[in-house]
PDB file of N, CA, C and O in Angstrom:
ATOM      1  N   MET A   1       5.341 -20.596 -25.080  1.00  0.00           N
ATOM      2  CA  MET A   1       4.200 -20.049 -24.650  1.00  0.00           C
ATOM      3  C   MET A   1       4.398 -18.646 -23.897  1.00  0.00           C
ATOM      4  O   MET A   1       5.369 -18.425 -23.174  1.00  0.00           O
ATOM      5  N   ASN A   2       3.680 -18.000 -24.069  1.00  0.00           N
ATOM      6  CA  ASN A   2       3.905 -16.374 -23.490  1.00  0.00           C
ATOM      7  C   ASN A   2       2.703 -16.070 -22.411  1.00  0.00           C
ATOM      8  O   ASN A   2       1.496 -15.967 -22.632  1.00  0.00           O
ATOM      9  N   THR A   3       3.366 -15.969 -21.272  1.00  0.00           N
ATOM     10  CA  THR A   3       2.412 -15.938 -20.034  1.00  0.00           C
ATOM     11  C   THR A   3       1.991 -14.263 -19.855  1.00  0.00           C
ATOM     12  O   THR A   3       2.829 -13.367 -19.952  1.00  0.00           O
ATOM     13  N   PRO A   4       0.825 -14.076 -19.632  1.00  0.00           N
ATOM     14  CA  PRO A   4       0.551 -12.665 -19.419  1.00  0.00           C
ATOM     15  C   PRO A   4       1.063 -12.155 -17.997  1.00  0.00           C
ATOM     16  O   PRO A   4       0.873 -12.828 -16.984  1.00  0.00           O
ATOM     17  N   ALA A   5       1.687 -10.992 -17.980  1.00  0.00           N
ATOM     18  CA  ALA A   5       2.292 -10.567 -16.696  1.00  0.00           C
ATOM     19  C   ALA A   5       1.107 -10.482 -15.523  1.00  0.00           C
ATOM     20  O   ALA A   5      -0.003 -10.042 -15.824  1.00  0.00           O
ATOM     21  N   LEU A   6       1.344 -10.832 -14.464  1.00  0.00           N
ATOM     22  CA  LEU A   6       0.403 -10.550 -13.225  1.00  0.00           C
ATOM     23  C   LEU A   6       0.004  -9.027 -13.092  1.00  0.00           C
ATOM     24  O   LEU A   6       0.793  -8.164 -13.474  1.00  0.00           O
ATOM     25  N   ARG A   7      -1.082  -8.736 -12.611  1.00  0.00           N
ATOM     26  CA  ARG A   7      -1.551  -7.822 -12.878  1.00  0.00           C
ATOM     27  C   ARG A   7      -1.644  -7.407 -10.904  1.00  0.00           C
ATOM     28  O   ARG A   7      -1.961  -8.244 -10.058  1.00  0.00           O
ATOM     29  N   TYR A   8      -1.325  -6.133 -10.645  1.00  0.00           N
ATOM     30  CA  TYR A   8      -1.511  -5.968  -9.000  1.00  0.00           C
ATOM     31  C   TYR A   8      -2.108  -4.542  -8.925  1.00  0.00           C
ATOM     32  O   TYR A   8      -1.839  -3.685  -9.767  1.00  0.00           O
ATOM     33  N   LEU A   9      -3.003  -4.315  -7.783  1.00  0.00           N
ATOM     34  CA  LEU A   9      -3.343  -3.028  -7.186  1.00  0.00           C
ATOM     35  C   LEU A   9      -2.702  -2.826  -5.910  1.00  0.00           C
ATOM     36  O   LEU A   9      -2.425  -3.730  -5.122  1.00  0.00           O
ATOM     37  N   VAL A  10      -2.476  -1.566  -5.742  1.00  0.00           N
ATOM     38  CA  VAL A  10      -1.972  -1.149  -4.523  1.00  0.00           C
ATOM     39  C   VAL A  10      -3.316  -1.027  -3.499  1.00  0.00           C
ATOM     40  O   VAL A  10      -4.433  -0.568  -3.738  1.00  0.00           O
ATOM     41  N   ALA A  11      -2.780  -1.602  -2.304  1.00  0.00           N
ATOM     42  CA  ALA A  11      -4.020  -1.311  -1.054  1.00  0.00           C
ATOM     43  C   ALA A  11      -3.697  -0.461  -0.138  1.00  0.00           C
ATOM     44  O   ALA A  11      -2.521  -0.105  -0.063  1.00  0.00           O
ATOM     45  N   VAL A  12      -4.520  -0.029   0.619  1.00  0.00           N
ATOM     46  CA  VAL A  12      -3.747   0.677   2.003  1.00  0.00           C
ATOM     47  C   VAL A  12      -4.926   0.367   2.880  1.00  0.00           C
ATOM     48  O   VAL A  12      -6.068   0.033   2.565  1.00  0.00           O
ATOM     49  N   ASN A  13      -4.322   0.576   4.174  1.00  0.00           N
ATOM     50  CA  ASN A  13      -5.047   0.209   5.464  1.00  0.00           C
ATOM     51  C   ASN A  13      -5.284   1.319   6.228  1.00  0.00           C
ATOM     52  O   ASN A  13      -4.889   2.396   5.783  1.00  0.00           O
ATOM     53  N   ASP A  14      -6.044   1.276   7.657  1.00  0.00           N
ATOM     54  CA  ASP A  14      -6.265   2.445   8.074  1.00  0.00           C
ATOM     55  C   ASP A  14      -5.207   3.144   9.010  1.00  0.00           C
ATOM     56  O   ASP A  14      -5.310   4.218   9.603  1.00  0.00           O
ATOM     57  N   GLU A  15      -4.138   2.225   8.982  1.00  0.00           N
ATOM     58  CA  GLU A  15      -2.510   3.088   9.372  1.00  0.00           C
ATOM     59  C   GLU A  15      -2.082   3.754   8.265  1.00  0.00           C
ATOM     60  O   GLU A  15      -1.093   4.483   8.332  1.00  0.00           O
ATOM     61  N   GLU A  16      -2.766   3.583   7.133  1.00  0.00           N
ATOM     62  CA  GLU A  16      -2.039   4.242   5.936  1.00  0.00           C
ATOM     63  C   GLU A  16      -0.934   3.619   5.280  1.00  0.00           C
ATOM     64  O   GLU A  16      -0.288   4.142   4.372  1.00  0.00           O
ATOM     65  N   GLN A  17      -0.709   2.340   5.827  1.00  0.00           N
ATOM     66  CA  GLN A  17       0.221   1.345   5.196  1.00  0.00           C
ATOM     67  C   GLN A  17      -0.092   0.899   3.655  1.00  0.00           C
ATOM     68  O   GLN A  17      -1.228   0.611   3.277  1.00  0.00           O
ATOM     69  N   HIS A  18       0.796   0.886   3.011  1.00  0.00           N
ATOM     70  CA  HIS A  18       0.557   0.346   1.433  1.00  0.00           C
ATOM     71  C   HIS A  18       0.852  -1.228   1.161  1.00  0.00           C
ATOM     72  O   HIS A  18       1.693  -1.719   1.913  1.00  0.00           O
ATOM     73  N   ALA A  19       0.426  -1.859   0.445  1.00  0.00           N
ATOM     74  CA  ALA A  19       0.703  -3.159   0.109  1.00  0.00           C
ATOM     75  C   ALA A  19       0.395  -3.257  -1.566  1.00  0.00           C
ATOM     76  O   ALA A  19      -0.501  -2.589  -2.082  1.00  0.00           O
ATOM     77  N   LEU A  20       1.079  -3.985  -2.174  1.00  0.00           N
ATOM     78  CA  LEU A  20       0.688  -4.913  -3.437  1.00  0.00           C
ATOM     79  C   LEU A  20      -0.272  -5.894  -3.130  1.00  0.00           C
ATOM     80  O   LEU A  20      -0.328  -6.371  -1.997  1.00  0.00           O
ATOM     81  N   TRP A  21      -1.072  -6.259  -4.076  1.00  0.00           N
ATOM     82  CA  TRP A  21      -1.624  -7.165  -3.834  1.00  0.00           C
ATOM     83  C   TRP A  21      -2.171  -7.649  -5.310  1.00  0.00           C
ATOM     84  O   TRP A  21      -2.603  -6.776  -6.062  1.00  0.00           O
ATOM     85  N   PRO A  22      -2.159  -9.200  -5.796  1.00  0.00           N
ATOM     86  CA  PRO A  22      -2.626  -9.273  -6.801  1.00  0.00           C
ATOM     87  C   PRO A  22      -4.193  -9.033  -7.440  1.00  0.00           C
ATOM     88  O   PRO A  22      -5.119  -9.592  -6.852  1.00  0.00           O
ATOM     89  N   ALA A  23      -4.398  -8.455  -8.276  1.00  0.00           N
ATOM     90  CA  ALA A  23      -5.650  -7.842  -8.817  1.00  0.00           C
ATOM     91  C   ALA A  23      -6.934  -8.799  -8.819  1.00  0.00           C
ATOM     92  O   ALA A  23      -8.102  -8.426  -8.708  1.00  0.00           O
ATOM     93  N   GLU A  24      -6.523  -9.964  -8.952  1.00  0.00           N
ATOM     94  CA  GLU A  24      -7.681 -11.130  -9.103  1.00  0.00           C
ATOM     95  C   GLU A  24      -7.837 -11.630  -7.760  1.00  0.00           C
ATOM     96  O   GLU A  24      -8.590 -12.601  -7.680  1.00  0.00           O
ATOM     97  N   THR A  25      -7.351 -11.244  -6.740  1.00  0.00           N
ATOM     98  CA  THR A  25      -7.557 -11.809  -5.096  1.00  0.00           C
ATOM     99  C   THR A  25      -8.211 -11.035  -4.500  1.00  0.00           C
ATOM    100  O   THR A  25      -7.793  -9.879  -4.452  1.00  0.00           O
ATOM    101  N   PRO A  26      -9.428 -11.363  -3.849  1.00  0.00           N
ATOM    102  CA  PRO A  26      -9.824 -10.362  -2.810  1.00  0.00           C
ATOM    103  C   PRO A  26      -9.005  -9.967  -1.678  1.00  0.00           C
ATOM    104  O   PRO A  26      -8.329 -10.771  -1.037  1.00  0.00           O
ATOM    105  N   LEU A  27      -9.079  -8.585  -1.412  1.00  0.00           N
ATOM    106  CA  LEU A  27      -8.319  -8.029  -0.412  1.00  0.00           C
ATOM    107  C   LEU A  27      -8.743  -8.464   0.986  1.00  0.00           C
ATOM    108  O   LEU A  27      -9.935  -8.455   1.294  1.00  0.00           O
ATOM    109  N   PRO A  28      -7.712  -8.875   1.911  1.00  0.00           N
ATOM    110  CA  PRO A  28      -8.434  -9.000   3.374  1.00  0.00           C
ATOM    111  C   PRO A  28      -8.880  -8.105   4.195  1.00  0.00           C
ATOM    112  O   PRO A  28      -8.680  -6.907   3.994  1.00  0.00           O
ATOM    113  N   ALA A  29      -9.494  -8.524   5.152  1.00  0.00           N
ATOM    114  CA  ALA A  29     -10.400  -7.531   6.021  1.00  0.00           C
ATOM    115  C   ALA A  29      -9.274  -6.460   6.663  1.00  0.00           C
ATOM    116  O   ALA A  29      -8.177  -6.637   7.191  1.00  0.00           O
ATOM    117  N   GLY A  30      -9.975  -5.409   6.400  1.00  0.00           N
ATOM    118  CA  GLY A  30      -9.008  -4.112   6.849  1.00  0.00           C
ATOM    119  C   GLY A  30      -8.388  -3.435   5.911  1.00  0.00           C
ATOM    120  O   GLY A  30      -8.009  -2.307   6.226  1.00  0.00           O
ATOM    121  N   TRP A  31      -8.132  -3.889   4.616  1.00  0.00           N
ATOM    122  CA  TRP A  31      -7.391  -3.537   3.494  1.00  0.00           C
ATOM    123  C   TRP A  31      -8.567  -2.747   2.418  1.00  0.00           C
ATOM    124  O   TRP A  31      -9.734  -3.136   2.395  1.00  0.00           O
ATOM    125  N   ARG A  32      -8.114  -1.682   1.611  1.00  0.00           N
ATOM    126  CA  ARG A  32      -9.152  -1.262   0.687  1.00  0.00           C
ATOM    127  C   ARG A  32      -8.354  -0.875  -0.499  1.00  0.00           C
ATOM    128  O   ARG A  32      -7.142  -0.701  -0.371  1.00  0.00           O
ATOM    129  N   PRO A  33      -8.989  -0.714  -1.739  1.00  0.00           N
ATOM    130  CA  PRO A  33      -7.967  -0.421  -2.912  1.00  0.00           C
ATOM    131  C   PRO A  33      -7.531   1.050  -2.650  1.00  0.00           C
ATOM    132  O   PRO A  33      -8.209   1.858  -2.015  1.00  0.00           O
ATOM    133  N   GLU A  34      -6.484   1.269  -3.139  1.00  0.00           N
ATOM    134  CA  GLU A  34      -5.828   2.719  -2.892  1.00  0.00           C
ATOM    135  C   GLU A  34      -6.400   3.491  -4.471  1.00  0.00           C
ATOM    136  O   GLU A  34      -6.743   4.669  -4.576  1.00  0.00           O
ATOM    137  N   GLY A  35      -6.383   2.655  -5.381  1.00  0.00           N
ATOM    138  CA  GLY A  35      -6.708   3.243  -6.600  1.00  0.00           C
ATOM    139  C   GLY A  35      -5.857   3.220  -7.699  1.00  0.00           C
ATOM    140  O   GLY A  35      -6.165   3.668  -8.803  1.00  0.00           O
ATOM    141  N   PHE A  36      -4.661   2.645  -7.384  1.00  0.00           N
ATOM    142  CA  PHE A  36      -3.690   2.391  -8.382  1.00  0.00           C
ATOM    143  C   PHE A  36      -3.506   0.738  -8.941  1.00  0.00           C
ATOM    144  O   PHE A  36      -3.490  -0.172  -8.112  1.00  0.00           O
ATOM    145  N   SER A  37      -3.408   0.535 -10.015  1.00  0.00           N
ATOM    146  CA  SER A  37      -3.267  -0.878 -10.437  1.00  0.00           C
ATOM    147  C   SER A  37      -2.063  -0.811 -11.550  1.00  0.00           C
ATOM    148  O   SER A  37      -1.866   0.223 -12.190  1.00  0.00           O
ATOM    149  N   GLY A  38      -1.311  -1.939 -11.722  1.00  0.00           N
ATOM    150  CA  GLY A  38      -0.589  -1.904 -12.735  1.00  0.00           C
ATOM    151  C   GLY A  38       0.408  -3.257 -12.627  1.00  0.00           C
ATOM    152  O   GLY A  38       0.115  -4.216 -11.913  1.00  0.00           O
ATOM    153  N   THR A  39       1.534  -3.194 -13.378  1.00  0.00           N
ATOM    154  CA  THR A  39       2.649  -4.377 -13.166  1.00  0.00           C
ATOM    155  C   THR A  39       3.271  -4.213 -11.554  1.00  0.00           C
ATOM    156  O   THR A  39       3.222  -3.226 -10.821  1.00  0.00           O
ATOM    157  N   GLU A  40       3.742  -5.281 -11.356  1.00  0.00           N
ATOM    158  CA  GLU A  40       4.386  -5.198 -10.055  1.00  0.00           C
ATOM    159  C   GLU A  40       5.547  -3.890  -9.908  1.00  0.00           C
ATOM    160  O   GLU A  40       5.665  -3.076  -8.993  1.00  0.00           O
ATOM    161  N   GLU A  41       6.236  -4.018 -11.017  1.00  0.00           N
ATOM    162  CA  GLU A  41       7.181  -2.785 -10.860  1.00  0.00           C
ATOM    163  C   GLU A  41       6.258  -1.272 -10.933  1.00  0.00           C
ATOM    164  O   GLU A  41       6.547  -0.283 -10.259  1.00  0.00           O
ATOM    165  N   GLU A  42       5.365  -1.333 -11.681  1.00  0.00           N
ATOM    166  CA  GLU A  42       4.456  -0.143 -11.881  1.00  0.00           C
ATOM    167  C   GLU A  42       3.819   0.321 -10.296  1.00  0.00           C
ATOM    168  O   GLU A  42       3.763   1.460  -9.833  1.00  0.00           O
ATOM    169  N   CYS A  43       3.432  -0.796  -9.750  1.00  0.00           N
ATOM    170  CA  CYS A  43       2.947  -0.338  -8.479  1.00  0.00           C
ATOM    171  C   CYS A  43       4.083  -0.176  -7.605  1.00  0.00           C
ATOM    172  O   CYS A  43       3.950   0.742  -6.797  1.00  0.00           O
ATOM    173  N   VAL A  44       4.995  -0.720  -7.558  1.00  0.00           N
ATOM    174  CA  VAL A  44       6.181  -0.497  -6.264  1.00  0.00           C
ATOM    175  C   VAL A  44       6.646   1.083  -6.670  1.00  0.00           C
ATOM    176  O   VAL A  44       6.699   1.862  -5.719  1.00  0.00           O
ATOM    177  N   ALA A  45       6.972   1.589  -7.949  1.00  0.00           N
ATOM    178  CA  ALA A  45       7.037   2.892  -8.071  1.00  0.00           C
ATOM    179  C   ALA A  45       6.112   3.943  -7.816  1.00  0.00           C
ATOM    180  O   ALA A  45       6.532   5.086  -7.639  1.00  0.00           O
ATOM    181  N   HIS A  46       4.454   3.581  -7.764  1.00  0.00           N
ATOM    182  CA  HIS A  46       3.628   4.315  -7.213  1.00  0.00           C
ATOM    183  C   HIS A  46       3.950   4.437  -5.574  1.00  0.00           C
ATOM    184  O   HIS A  46       4.215   5.463  -4.947  1.00  0.00           O
ATOM    185  N   VAL A  47       3.848   3.112  -5.097  1.00  0.00           N
ATOM    186  CA  VAL A  47       4.170   3.277  -3.539  1.00  0.00           C
ATOM    187  C   VAL A  47       5.170   4.039  -3.030  1.00  0.00           C
ATOM    188  O   VAL A  47       5.110   4.665  -1.972  1.00  0.00           O
ATOM    189  N   ASP A  48       6.299   3.980  -3.949  1.00  0.00           N
ATOM    190  CA  ASP A  48       7.379   4.610  -3.454  1.00  0.00           C
ATOM    191  C   ASP A  48       7.341   6.173  -3.641  1.00  0.00           C
ATOM    192  O   ASP A  48       8.170   6.971  -3.205  1.00  0.00           O
ATOM    193  N   GLN A  49       6.139   6.467  -4.425  1.00  0.00           N
ATOM    194  CA  GLN A  49       5.776   8.109  -4.549  1.00  0.00           C
ATOM    195  C   GLN A  49       4.877   8.601  -3.434  1.00  0.00           C
ATOM    196  O   GLN A  49       5.016   9.731  -2.968  1.00  0.00           O
ATOM    197  N   VAL A  50       4.083   7.869  -3.065  1.00  0.00           N
ATOM    198  CA  VAL A  50       2.920   8.128  -2.301  1.00  0.00           C
ATOM    199  C   VAL A  50       2.912   7.628  -0.967  1.00  0.00           C
ATOM    200  O   VAL A  50       1.991   7.797  -0.168  1.00  0.00           O
ATOM    201  N   TRP A  51       4.231   6.855  -0.701  1.00  0.00           N
ATOM    202  CA  TRP A  51       4.338   6.556   0.828  1.00  0.00           C
ATOM    203  C   TRP A  51       5.648   6.571   1.374  1.00  0.00           C
ATOM    204  O   TRP A  51       6.221   5.552   1.760  1.00  0.00           O
ATOM    205  N   PRO A  52       6.221   7.936   1.418  1.00  0.00           N
ATOM    206  CA  PRO A  52       7.701   8.209   1.884  1.00  0.00           C
ATOM    207  C   PRO A  52       7.809   8.115   3.378  1.00  0.00           C
ATOM    208  O   PRO A  52       8.918   7.990   3.897  1.00  0.00           O
ATOM    209  N   ASP A  53       6.897   8.161   3.974  1.00  0.00           N
ATOM    210  CA  ASP A  53       7.134   7.841   5.566  1.00  0.00           C
ATOM    211  C   ASP A  53       6.229   6.514   5.917  1.00  0.00           C
ATOM    212  O   ASP A  53       5.003   6.438   6.001  1.00  0.00           O
ATOM    213  N   ILE A  54       7.227   5.487   6.096  1.00  0.00           N
ATOM    214  CA  ILE A  54       6.470   4.166   6.278  1.00  0.00           C
ATOM    215  C   ILE A  54       6.153   3.904   7.695  1.00  0.00           C
ATOM    216  O   ILE A  54       5.742   2.768   7.934  1.00  0.00           O
ATOM    217  N   ARG A  55       6.245   4.607   8.541  1.00  0.00           N
ATOM    218  CA  ARG A  55       5.808   4.621   9.950  1.00  0.00           C
ATOM    219  C   ARG A  55       4.226   4.590   9.879  1.00  0.00           C
ATOM    220  O   ARG A  55       3.583   5.356   9.161  1.00  0.00           O
ATOM    221  N   PRO A  56       3.617   3.538  10.773  1.00  0.00           N
ATOM    222  CA  PRO A  56       1.780   3.584  11.011  1.00  0.00           C
ATOM    223  C   PRO A  56       1.557   4.848  11.008  1.00  0.00           C
ATOM    224  O   PRO A  56       2.564   5.547  11.123  1.00  0.00           O
ATOM    225  N   LEU A  57       0.467   5.425  10.905  1.00  0.00           N
ATOM    226  CA  LEU A  57      -0.436   6.458  11.104  1.00  0.00           C
ATOM    227  C   LEU A  57      -0.555   6.914  12.559  1.00  0.00           C
ATOM    228  O   LEU A  57      -0.453   8.083  12.930  1.00  0.00           O
ATOM    229  N   SER A  58      -0.763   5.935  13.277  1.00  0.00           N
ATOM    230  CA  SER A  58      -0.792   6.288  14.738  1.00  0.00           C
ATOM    231  C   SER A  58       0.525   6.668  15.371  1.00  0.00           C
ATOM    232  O   SER A  58       0.605   7.558  16.218  1.00  0.00           O
ATOM    233  N   LEU A  59       1.765   5.827  14.846  1.00  0.00           N
ATOM    234  CA  LEU A  59       3.007   6.244  15.410  1.00  0.00           C
ATOM    235  C   LEU A  59       3.282   7.557  15.051  1.00  0.00           C
ATOM    236  O   LEU A  59       3.773   8.277  15.919  1.00  0.00           O
ATOM    237  N   ARG A  60       3.010   8.129  13.666  1.00  0.00           N
ATOM    238  CA  ARG A  60       3.157   9.448  13.217  1.00  0.00           C
ATOM    239  C   ARG A  60       2.496  10.356  14.127  1.00  0.00           C
ATOM    240  O   ARG A  60       3.088  11.329  14.595  1.00  0.00           O
ATOM    241  N   ARG A  61       1.313  10.083  14.391  1.00  0.00           N
ATOM    242  CA  ARG A  61       0.472  11.223  15.256  1.00  0.00           C
ATOM    243  C   ARG A  61       1.077  11.350  16.775  1.00  0.00           C
ATOM    244  O   ARG A  61       1.299  12.389  17.396  1.00  0.00           O
ATOM    245  N   ARG A  62       1.283   9.982  17.199  1.00  0.00           N
ATOM    246  CA  ARG A  62       1.642  10.469  18.677  1.00  0.00           C
ATOM    247  C   ARG A  62       3.274  11.115  18.520  1.00  0.00           C
ATOM    248  O   ARG A  62       3.739  11.697  19.501  1.00  0.00           O
ATOM    249  N   LEU A  63       3.943  11.013  17.509  1.00  0.00           N
ATOM    250  CA  LEU A  63       5.156  11.702  17.666  1.00  0.00           C
ATOM    251  C   LEU A  63       4.952  12.940  17.369  1.00  0.00           C
ATOM    252  O   LEU A  63       5.637  13.739  18.008  1.00  0.00           O
ATOM    253  N   ALA A  64       4.067  13.458  16.434  1.00  0.00           N
ATOM    254  CA  ALA A  64       3.671  14.775  16.116  1.00  0.00           C
ATOM    255  C   ALA A  64       3.028  15.472  17.078  1.00  0.00           C
ATOM    256  O   ALA A  64       2.972  16.696  16.961  1.00  0.00           O
ATOM    257  N   ALA A  65       2.267  14.653  18.502  1.00  0.00           N
ATOM    258  CA  ALA A  65       1.740  15.199  19.410  1.00  0.00           C
ATOM    259  C   ALA A  65       2.856  15.496  20.350  1.00  0.00           C
ATOM    260  O   ALA A  65       2.673  16.326  21.241  1.00  0.00           O
ATOM    261  N   GLY A  66       4.222  14.765  20.198  1.00  0.00           N
ATOM    262  CA  GLY A  66       5.065  14.879  21.304  1.00  0.00           C
ATOM    263  C   GLY A  66       5.013  13.871  22.430  1.00  0.00           C
ATOM    264  O   GLY A  66       5.450  14.089  23.560  1.00  0.00           O
ATOM    265  N   GLU A  67       4.361  12.589  21.968  1.00  0.00           N
ATOM    266  CA  GLU A  67       4.461  11.739  23.003  1.00  0.00           C
ATOM    267  C   GLU A  67       5.471  10.743  22.636  1.00  0.00           C
ATOM    268  O   GLU A  67       5.752  10.553  21.452  1.00  0.00           O
ATOM    269  N   ASP A  68       6.115   9.999  23.736  1.00  0.00           N
ATOM    270  CA  ASP A  68       7.343   9.501  23.561  1.00  0.00           C
ATOM    271  C   ASP A  68       6.938   7.915  23.524  1.00  0.00           C
ATOM    272  O   ASP A  68       7.844   7.116  23.287  1.00  0.00           O
ATOM    273  N   ARG A  69       5.558   7.409  23.758  1.00  0.00           N
ATOM    274  CA  ARG A  69       5.365   6.148  23.267  1.00  0.00           C
ATOM    275  C   ARG A  69       3.813   6.364  22.648  1.00  0.00           C
ATOM    276  O   ARG A  69       3.235   5.430  22.092  1.00  0.00           O
TER     277      ARG A  69
END
C-alpha cells in the first residue's frame, strides 16, 4: 500500500521564529501560517532560505540597539 506523503506548512510567531507544522493540524496560539507548504524536505529548505538568523526578534533588536541584555 502506498501512503501519501504528509504535507506541512511553515508557521511563524511574533518573534519571527519558524516551525514546520502538519498542514491538517490547527496551529497553536501565537503561530500563524507563513505562506509556504509542501513536503517536510521542501519546508525545511524554505525555512533555511528565509530564516538565516535563528535568534528571536526581541534579541536581535536588543543587540542592534547596543543593549547587553
